[in-house]
matplotlib code that plots the C-alpha trace (Angstrom):
import matplotlib.pyplot as plt

x = [-56.2, -58.9, -58.9, -59.9, -59.3, -58.0, -56.1, -55.7, -52.9, -53.8, -52.7, -56.1, -57.8, -60.8, -61.6, -61.3, -63.2, -65.9, -66.2, -66.5, -69.0, -71.2, -70.6, -71.1, -73.2, -70.9, -69.8, -66.0, -64.5, -61.7, -59.3, -56.7, -56.7, -54.4, -56.6, -60.2, -62.0, -65.3, -66.4, -68.7, -70.3, -67.6, -64.5, -63.1, -62.0, -59.2, -57.8, -54.4, -52.5, -49.2, -47.4, -48.6, -46.5, -43.3, -43.9, -43.6, -40.6, -40.2, -41.7, -43.6, -46.7, -47.2, -50.7, -52.6, -50.4, -52.5, -53.6, -54.1, -56.4, -60.2, -62.3, -65.5, -68.9, -72.0, -75.0, -78.7, -79.0, -76.0, -78.0, -79.6, -76.1, -74.8, -77.6, -76.9, -73.2, -73.7, -75.3, -72.0, -70.2, -67.8, -69.1, -66.6, -64.9, -66.8, -64.4, -67.2, -70.9, -73.2, -72.4, -73.4, -70.2, -69.7, -69.6, -73.1, -72.5, -73.8, -70.9, -70.1, -66.4, -65.4, -62.5, -62.4, -60.9, -57.4, -57.8, -58.4, -60.8, -64.1, -66.5, -70.1, -71.7, -74.9, -75.2, -77.9, -77.7, -78.5, -74.9, -73.5, -76.0, -75.0, -71.3, -72.1, -74.3, -71.3]
y = [103.2, 101.3, 97.5, 96.9, 93.4, 89.9, 88.3, 84.6, 83.4, 80.4, 78.4, 78.6, 82.0, 80.9, 77.9, 79.8, 82.9, 80.6, 78.8, 82.0, 83.5, 80.4, 80.3, 84.0, 85.2, 88.0, 88.2, 88.7, 91.7, 90.5, 93.5, 91.0, 87.3, 86.7, 88.6, 88.6, 90.6, 90.0, 93.3, 93.0, 95.7, 95.5, 94.0, 92.7, 89.2, 89.3, 86.3, 86.5, 84.0, 82.7, 84.5, 87.9, 87.2, 87.4, 91.2, 91.1, 88.7, 85.0, 82.7, 85.5, 83.3, 79.6, 78.7, 76.0, 76.1, 78.2, 76.4, 79.3, 82.0, 81.7, 83.7, 84.6, 85.4, 86.5, 84.6, 84.6, 80.9, 78.6, 75.4, 76.5, 77.4, 74.0, 72.3, 74.6, 74.0, 70.2, 70.6, 72.0, 69.7, 68.9, 69.7, 71.5, 69.5, 70.2, 70.6, 71.3, 70.9, 73.6, 74.0, 76.6, 78.0, 79.0, 82.7, 82.6, 82.1, 79.1, 78.2, 76.1, 75.5, 74.2, 74.4, 76.1, 74.3, 75.4, 74.2, 77.6, 77.6, 79.4, 80.1, 80.9, 82.1, 83.4, 85.0, 83.2, 84.7, 88.3, 88.8, 87.6, 89.8, 92.8, 92.4, 92.7, 95.8, 98.0]
z = [108.7, 106.9, 106.5, 102.8, 101.7, 102.2, 99.3, 98.6, 96.4, 94.2, 91.3, 89.7, 89.9, 87.7, 89.9, 93.2, 92.0, 90.7, 94.0, 96.0, 93.5, 94.1, 97.9, 98.8, 95.8, 94.7, 91.1, 90.9, 89.0, 86.8, 86.1, 84.8, 84.1, 87.1, 89.5, 90.8, 93.5, 95.2, 96.6, 99.6, 101.8, 104.5, 102.8, 99.5, 98.9, 96.4, 94.6, 92.8, 90.9, 92.2, 89.3, 90.8, 93.9, 91.8, 91.8, 95.6, 95.7, 95.0, 97.6, 99.4, 99.3, 98.6, 97.2, 99.1, 102.2, 104.6, 107.8, 110.2, 108.7, 108.6, 106.2, 108.0, 106.5, 108.4, 107.0, 107.9, 108.5, 108.9, 108.7, 105.4, 104.0, 105.0, 103.1, 100.1, 100.1, 100.2, 96.7, 95.2, 92.8, 94.3, 97.8, 100.0, 102.8, 106.0, 108.9, 111.5, 110.7, 112.1, 115.8, 118.3, 119.8, 123.4, 122.4, 120.9, 117.1, 115.2, 112.9, 109.8, 109.1, 105.7, 103.2, 99.9, 96.9, 97.9, 101.5, 103.1, 106.1, 105.6, 108.5, 107.8, 111.1, 112.5, 116.0, 117.9, 121.3, 122.4, 123.4, 120.1, 118.2, 120.4, 119.5, 115.8, 116.3, 117.3]

ax = plt.figure().add_subplot(projection="3d")
ax.plot(x, y, z, "-o")
ax.set_aspect("equal")
plt.show()
């Protein structure tokens, strides 16, 4: 089995795809107006409109209602990313400013325009870096 993507369902594909393009620096592919995908080296972030969920069954996903999943991105420098994100218009809601976590990652937690949690992190201890080297 191969984990290939995470998909966010939204009411505004253009807005959310544009936000992630700016935040992570990957230009989204747009195979259809209702769908975008940002293909990274390790995983794909897919963004689909609420209308695409009708193909799976009514009410299968509700845009903007996620409060449990974090999208996590490894970055070179969390503090520099925090500064860069603060220049966005509008700036994303910061849930936790850059903080070094007990497990050795420096982490910035913020929300995308739909309220989904995003974590930019950098391993700052030898143990944290070793976990990523596997």
